[in-house]
C-alpha positions as CSV (number, residue, x, y, z in Angstrom):
1,M,-22.8,-2.7,-4.3
2,N,-23.5,0.3,-2.1
3,S,-23.4,0.7,1.7
4,A,-27.1,0.1,2.1
5,N,-26.6,-3.5,0.7
6,L,-23.8,-4.1,3.2
7,V,-26.0,-2.9,6.0
8,Q,-28.8,-5.2,4.9
9,D,-26.5,-8.2,4.7
10,F,-25.1,-7.4,8.1
11,R,-28.6,-7.2,9.7
12,K,-29.6,-10.4,8.0
13,E,-26.6,-12.2,9.4
14,F,-26.3,-10.8,12.9
15,R,-29.7,-9.3,13.6
16,A,-28.1,-6.0,14.6
17,S,-27.5,-2.6,13.0
18,P,-23.9,-1.9,12.2
19,R,-21.7,1.2,12.0
20,L,-19.7,1.4,8.8
21,F,-16.0,2.3,8.3
22,A,-14.2,2.8,5.0
23,A,-10.5,2.9,4.0
24,P,-9.0,3.2,0.5
25,G,-6.2,1.3,-1.2
26,R,-3.3,3.3,-2.6
27,V,-1.0,3.6,-5.5
28,N,2.6,4.7,-5.0
29,L,3.7,7.2,-7.7
30,I,7.4,6.9,-6.8
31,G,9.6,5.7,-3.9
32,E,9.4,1.9,-3.8
33,H,10.9,-0.2,-1.0
34,T,12.2,3.0,0.6
35,D,9.7,3.0,3.4
36,Y,11.2,0.2,5.5
37,N,14.6,1.9,5.0
38,D,13.4,5.0,6.8
39,G,13.2,6.8,3.5
40,F,10.8,8.9,1.4
41,V,7.7,7.8,-0.5
42,L,5.1,9.6,-2.7
43,P,1.8,7.6,-2.7
44,C,-1.8,8.7,-3.0
45,A,-5.0,7.0,-1.9
46,I,-7.3,5.8,-4.7
47,G,-11.0,5.3,-5.1
48,F,-11.0,1.5,-4.3
49,T,-12.5,1.3,-0.9
50,T,-12.8,-1.5,1.7
51,H,-15.8,-1.3,4.1
52,V,-16.0,-2.8,7.5
53,A,-19.4,-3.1,9.2
54,I,-19.4,-3.7,13.0
55,A,-21.7,-4.0,15.9
56,P,-20.9,-4.8,19.6
57,R,-21.6,-8.2,21.1
58,S,-22.3,-9.0,24.7
59,D,-20.9,-12.5,24.7
60,G,-17.2,-11.6,24.5
61,K,-16.8,-13.1,21.0
62,L,-15.2,-11.7,17.9
63,I,-16.9,-13.1,14.8
64,L,-15.4,-12.2,11.5
65,L,-17.1,-12.6,8.1
66,S,-16.2,-11.4,4.6
67,E,-18.3,-11.1,1.5
68,G,-15.4,-12.3,-0.6
69,F,-14.7,-15.5,1.3
70,E,-16.8,-18.4,2.6
71,E,-15.0,-19.0,5.9
72,R,-16.5,-17.8,9.2
73,F,-14.2,-17.2,12.1
74,E,-15.1,-17.0,15.8
75,F,-12.8,-16.2,18.7
76,T,-13.1,-15.2,22.3
77,L,-11.3,-12.0,23.3
78,E,-9.3,-14.0,25.8
79,G,-8.5,-16.6,23.2
80,L,-7.2,-14.5,20.3
81,P,-4.4,-16.4,18.5
82,P,-0.9,-15.1,19.0
83,T,0.1,-15.5,15.3
84,R,-1.5,-15.6,11.9
85,T,-3.9,-18.2,10.8
86,G,-3.0,-18.0,7.1
87,T,-6.5,-16.9,6.1
88,W,-8.1,-13.6,5.0
89,C,-9.1,-12.8,8.6
90,D,-5.5,-12.2,9.7
91,Y,-5.5,-8.5,8.7
92,V,-8.5,-7.8,11.0
93,L,-7.5,-10.3,13.6
94,G,-3.9,-8.9,13.8
95,V,-5.3,-5.4,14.5
96,A,-7.6,-6.9,17.2
97,V,-4.7,-8.5,18.9
98,V,-2.7,-5.3,18.8
99,L,-5.6,-3.2,20.1
100,R,-6.3,-5.8,22.9
101,A,-2.6,-5.5,24.0
102,M,-3.0,-1.7,24.0
103,G,-6.1,-1.9,26.2
104,H,-8.4,-0.6,23.5
105,L,-10.5,-3.8,22.9
106,S,-12.6,-5.0,25.7
107,R,-15.9,-5.8,24.0
108,G,-16.8,-8.5,21.6
109,A,-18.0,-7.7,18.1
110,S,-19.6,-8.9,14.9
111,V,-17.6,-7.9,11.8
112,L,-18.5,-8.1,8.1
113,V,-15.8,-7.0,5.6
114,R,-16.4,-6.0,2.0
115,G,-13.1,-5.8,0.2
116,G,-13.1,-3.2,-2.5
117,V,-9.4,-3.2,-3.4
118,P,-8.2,-5.9,-5.9
119,I,-6.3,-8.5,-3.9
120,G,-2.8,-9.3,-4.9
121,S,-2.6,-6.3,-7.3
122,G,-0.1,-4.2,-5.3
123,L,-2.8,-1.6,-4.5
124,S,-2.6,-2.5,-0.7
125,S,-5.8,-4.3,-0.1
126,S,-4.3,-5.5,3.2
127,A,-3.7,-2.0,4.6
128,A,-7.3,-0.9,3.6
129,V,-8.7,-3.9,5.6
130,E,-6.4,-3.1,8.5
131,V,-7.2,0.6,8.7
132,A,-11.0,0.2,8.3
133,G,-10.9,-2.7,10.8
134,A,-8.9,-0.6,13.3
135,L,-11.4,2.3,13.1
136,A,-14.3,-0.1,13.5
137,L,-12.8,-1.9,16.5
138,L,-11.8,1.3,18.2
139,S,-15.4,2.6,17.9
140,L,-16.6,-0.2,20.2
141,N,-15.3,1.6,23.2
142,G,-15.8,5.1,21.8
143,A,-12.0,5.4,21.5
144,T,-10.2,7.6,19.0
145,L,-6.6,7.8,18.1
146,P,-4.8,10.3,15.9
147,M,-4.6,8.9,12.4
148,P,-0.8,8.6,12.4
149,E,-1.2,6.4,15.5
150,V,-3.8,4.3,13.7
151,A,-1.4,3.8,10.8
152,K,1.3,2.7,13.2
153,L,-0.8,0.1,15.0
154,C,-1.9,-1.3,11.7
155,Q,1.7,-1.6,10.5
156,R,2.5,-3.3,13.8
157,A,-0.2,-5.8,13.2
158,E,1.1,-6.7,9.8
159,N,4.7,-6.9,11.1
160,T,4.2,-8.9,14.2
161,F,1.0,-10.9,13.5
162,V,0.8,-11.4,9.8
163,G,4.6,-11.7,9.5
164,A,5.2,-9.3,6.6
165,R,7.9,-6.7,7.5
166,V,6.1,-3.9,5.6
167,G,6.9,-0.2,6.2
168,I,4.4,2.5,7.2
169,M,3.6,3.9,3.8
170,D,0.4,1.8,2.9
171,Q,-1.3,2.3,6.2
172,F,-0.3,6.0,6.5
173,V,-1.7,7.1,3.1
174,S,-4.9,4.9,3.6
175,C,-5.4,7.0,6.8
176,L,-4.4,10.4,5.6
177,G,-4.7,10.6,1.9
178,K,-6.4,13.6,0.3
179,A,-8.3,14.0,-2.9
180,G,-6.3,15.6,-5.7
181,H,-3.0,15.1,-3.9
182,A,-0.1,12.8,-3.5
183,L,1.4,12.6,0.0
184,Q,5.2,12.9,0.4
185,L,6.0,11.0,3.6
186,D,9.2,10.9,5.6
187,C,8.9,7.3,6.9
188,R,11.2,8.0,9.8
189,S,9.7,11.2,11.3
190,L,6.2,10.6,9.8
191,E,6.3,14.3,8.7
192,Y,4.4,14.7,5.5
193,R,3.2,17.2,3.0
194,L,0.5,17.2,0.4
195,V,1.7,17.4,-3.2
196,P,-1.0,18.6,-5.7
197,I,-1.5,16.5,-8.8
198,P,-2.6,18.7,-11.8
199,A,-6.4,18.4,-12.3
200,D,-6.0,17.5,-16.0
201,V,-3.9,14.3,-15.2
202,R,-5.2,10.9,-14.5
203,L,-3.5,7.9,-12.9
204,V,-4.0,4.9,-15.1
205,I,-3.3,1.7,-13.2
206,C,-2.7,-1.4,-15.3
207,N,-3.1,-4.8,-13.5
208,T,-1.0,-7.5,-15.0
209,M,-3.3,-10.1,-13.3
210,V,-0.2,-11.7,-11.9
211,K,-0.7,-12.0,-8.1
212,H,1.9,-11.2,-5.5
213,G,2.1,-11.6,-1.7
214,H,4.1,-9.8,0.9
215,A,4.3,-12.5,3.5
216,G,6.5,-14.6,1.1
217,G,10.3,-14.8,1.5
218,E,11.4,-12.4,-1.3
219,Y,10.0,-9.3,0.4
220,N,11.6,-10.1,3.7
221,Q,14.8,-11.1,2.0
222,R,15.1,-7.6,0.5
223,R,14.9,-6.1,3.9
224,D,17.6,-8.4,5.1
225,E,19.8,-7.4,2.2
226,C,19.3,-3.7,3.0
227,D,20.1,-4.3,6.7
228,E,23.3,-6.1,5.6
229,G,24.3,-3.0,3.6
230,V,23.8,-0.8,6.6
231,R,25.8,-3.2,8.8
232,I,28.8,-3.1,6.4
233,L,28.6,0.7,5.6
234,S,28.4,1.5,9.3
235,Q,32.1,0.5,9.6
236,W,32.9,3.8,7.9
237,Y,29.8,5.7,8.9
238,P,28.9,4.7,12.4
239,D,26.1,7.2,12.7
240,I,23.9,5.6,10.0
241,R,20.7,3.8,11.2
242,A,19.3,3.0,7.8
243,L,20.0,3.4,4.1
244,R,18.1,6.7,4.4
245,D,21.2,8.1,6.1
246,V,23.6,7.1,3.2
247,S,24.3,9.6,0.5
248,V,25.0,8.6,-3.1
249,E,28.6,9.8,-2.7
250,Q,29.1,7.6,0.4
251,L,27.7,4.6,-1.3
252,E,29.9,5.0,-4.4
253,A,33.0,5.5,-2.2
254,H,32.5,2.0,-0.8
255,S,30.9,0.2,-3.7
256,A,33.9,-2.2,-3.9
257,D,33.5,-3.1,-0.2
258,L,30.0,-4.4,-0.6
259,P,29.0,-7.8,-2.2
260,P,27.6,-7.0,-5.6
261,I,24.0,-8.0,-4.8
262,I,24.1,-5.9,-1.6
263,Y,25.5,-2.9,-3.5
264,Q,22.7,-3.2,-6.1
265,R,20.0,-3.2,-3.4
266,C,21.6,-0.2,-1.6
267,S,22.0,1.7,-4.9
268,H,18.3,1.4,-5.7
269,I,17.3,2.7,-2.2
270,V,19.7,5.6,-2.0
271,N,18.9,6.8,-5.5
272,E,15.2,6.2,-5.1
273,N,15.0,8.5,-2.1
274,Q,16.5,11.2,-4.3
275,R,13.9,10.5,-7.0
276,V,11.1,11.0,-4.5
277,L,12.4,14.4,-3.4
278,E,13.0,15.6,-6.9
279,G,9.7,14.1,-8.1
280,S,7.7,16.0,-5.5
281,L,9.2,19.3,-6.6
282,A,8.6,18.4,-10.3
283,L,4.9,17.5,-9.6
284,T,4.3,20.6,-7.6
285,A,5.8,22.7,-10.4
286,G,3.7,20.9,-13.0
287,K,6.8,19.5,-14.7
288,L,5.1,16.3,-15.7
289,K,7.6,15.3,-18.4
290,R,10.4,15.3,-15.8
291,F,8.2,13.4,-13.3
292,G,7.7,10.8,-16.0
293,E,11.4,10.5,-16.6
294,L,11.9,9.8,-12.9
295,M,9.1,7.1,-13.0
296,R,11.0,5.4,-15.8
297,A,14.3,5.6,-13.9
298,S,12.5,4.1,-10.8
299,H,11.2,1.2,-12.8
300,N,14.6,0.4,-14.4
301,S,16.2,0.4,-11.0
302,L,13.5,-1.8,-9.5
303,R,14.0,-4.2,-12.4
304,D,17.8,-4.2,-12.7
305,L,19.1,-3.4,-9.2
306,Y,16.3,-4.4,-6.7
307,A,15.1,-7.4,-8.8
308,V,11.4,-7.2,-7.8
309,S,9.9,-6.6,-11.2
310,S,8.5,-9.4,-13.5
311,A,8.3,-10.1,-17.2
312,E,4.6,-9.0,-17.2
313,L,5.3,-5.8,-15.4
314,D,8.2,-5.0,-17.7
315,L,6.0,-5.7,-20.7
316,M,3.2,-3.5,-19.3
317,V,5.6,-0.6,-18.9
318,E,7.1,-1.1,-22.4
319,L,3.6,-1.2,-24.1
320,A,2.6,2.1,-22.6
321,E,5.6,4.0,-24.0
322,G,4.9,6.4,-26.8
323,L,1.1,6.4,-26.5
324,P,-0.5,9.9,-26.7
325,G,-0.8,11.8,-23.4
326,H,1.6,9.4,-21.6
327,Y,4.1,11.1,-19.4
328,G,5.7,8.0,-17.8
329,G,5.0,4.8,-15.9
330,R,6.5,2.2,-13.6
331,M,5.7,-0.9,-11.6
332,T,4.1,0.0,-8.3
333,G,3.8,-1.9,-5.0
334,G,6.0,-4.6,-3.6
335,G,6.7,-6.2,-7.0
336,F,6.8,-9.8,-8.4
337,G,3.4,-9.0,-10.1
338,G,0.6,-6.6,-9.6
339,C,0.2,-3.3,-11.3
340,T,2.0,-0.5,-13.1
341,V,1.0,3.1,-12.6
342,N,1.0,5.7,-15.4
343,L,0.7,9.4,-15.5
344,V,-1.6,10.3,-18.4
345,K,-3.4,13.4,-19.7
346,E,-7.0,13.3,-18.8
347,A,-8.1,13.8,-22.4
348,N,-6.1,10.7,-23.5
349,A,-6.7,8.4,-20.5
350,A,-9.6,6.4,-21.8
351,R,-8.0,5.7,-25.1
352,F,-4.7,5.0,-23.4
353,A,-6.4,2.4,-21.2
354,E,-8.0,0.7,-24.2
355,E,-4.8,0.5,-26.2
356,V,-2.6,-0.8,-23.4
357,A,-5.2,-3.5,-22.7
358,R,-5.3,-4.5,-26.4
359,R,-1.6,-4.7,-26.7
360,Y,-1.1,-6.7,-23.5
361,R,-3.8,-9.2,-24.4
362,E,-2.2,-9.7,-27.9
363,K,1.2,-10.3,-26.3
364,T,0.1,-12.5,-23.4
365,G,-3.3,-13.8,-24.0
366,I,-4.3,-12.3,-20.6
367,K,-7.0,-9.7,-20.4
368,P,-5.8,-7.0,-17.9
369,D,-7.8,-4.9,-15.6
370,I,-7.2,-1.2,-16.3
371,Y,-8.3,1.4,-13.8
372,V,-8.4,5.2,-14.6
373,C,-8.1,6.9,-11.2
374,S,-7.6,10.2,-9.4
375,A,-6.2,10.7,-5.9
376,A,-8.9,10.1,-3.2
377,D,-9.5,10.9,0.4
378,G,-8.3,8.6,3.2
379,A,-10.2,6.5,5.8
380,S,-13.4,7.7,7.4
381,A,-16.5,6.6,9.3
382,E,-19.6,6.3,7.1
383,P,-22.9,8.1,8.1
384,D,-24.6,6.4,11.0
385,T,-26.9,3.6,10.0
386,Q,-28.7,3.1,13.3
């Protein structure tokens, strides 16, 4: 369905002409669970896009609709709820609450969302909704913010309103992704650099069809375990603020001082940060075999040390090994389900996708969704529909 259809649906529902805003999902090539530890990540935006159509209202109401859900939500700006409702609208509503507190939301609006990122797949459908929603709501007053600030306010909405303690990665790359490139991001300073992905490589994303959700306890538990590691290690290294500040040598020197589970969690984060830095250099130099090796090491660490993989994700990674044109793959996203990401030669990508799907269906009885992607541009306003 194209943008013209969304405009028609909006006009039919609200008797008004909307402006359209779009934001992509993302896939993380390497650097998982490092973002909320002030570390390094290497995601890219992908061509799954969420659109938000918006028009101002004169009655001070915020009305939220989605093409993917039946519920209709209506609020007054003065009566926005302080915490999540537990429904799809929370990702737009949370952004509205944050913008209202910042003084950037003083007009009511009609909003229609079309989600183009598979939900629960680990491709960050939530960040795409937040970013497109933020740009849409900001437009009501003609306000603009630098894209890094948009990313930060969207992260704040998910942290404080939705209740998922996510890092900045998803929102940042949804805002600032660039076609043909991954984005190496320092999640503390928000400094970033674009890392070119060779033109003859495709990202093949394999959806296990097992859903996952960030607001559940496992994700926040991992954050608590990392925080506990920092608390213990700070006895010897008082200057550390996050696991980002801990070297491999420092961690190993005090491995016996940490509870085994805490040591495992810390070990994944400390080594994963190094894999991102090395991986960025390898990708820039076109050393795809080495990058694939780092992807495999990342998956093994997520499975064995961080314990966020699943039987289906492990199987999907295993089934891809040895296929022609395959450099490497790993689980991507928060874990417990969702997708794997694979680096594959363009010439082999279509056949690779078919073969992985066949093997997975034979093993599980589940027909997976397989997406052959390239890195895409970040969020934007669509051409005016007035």
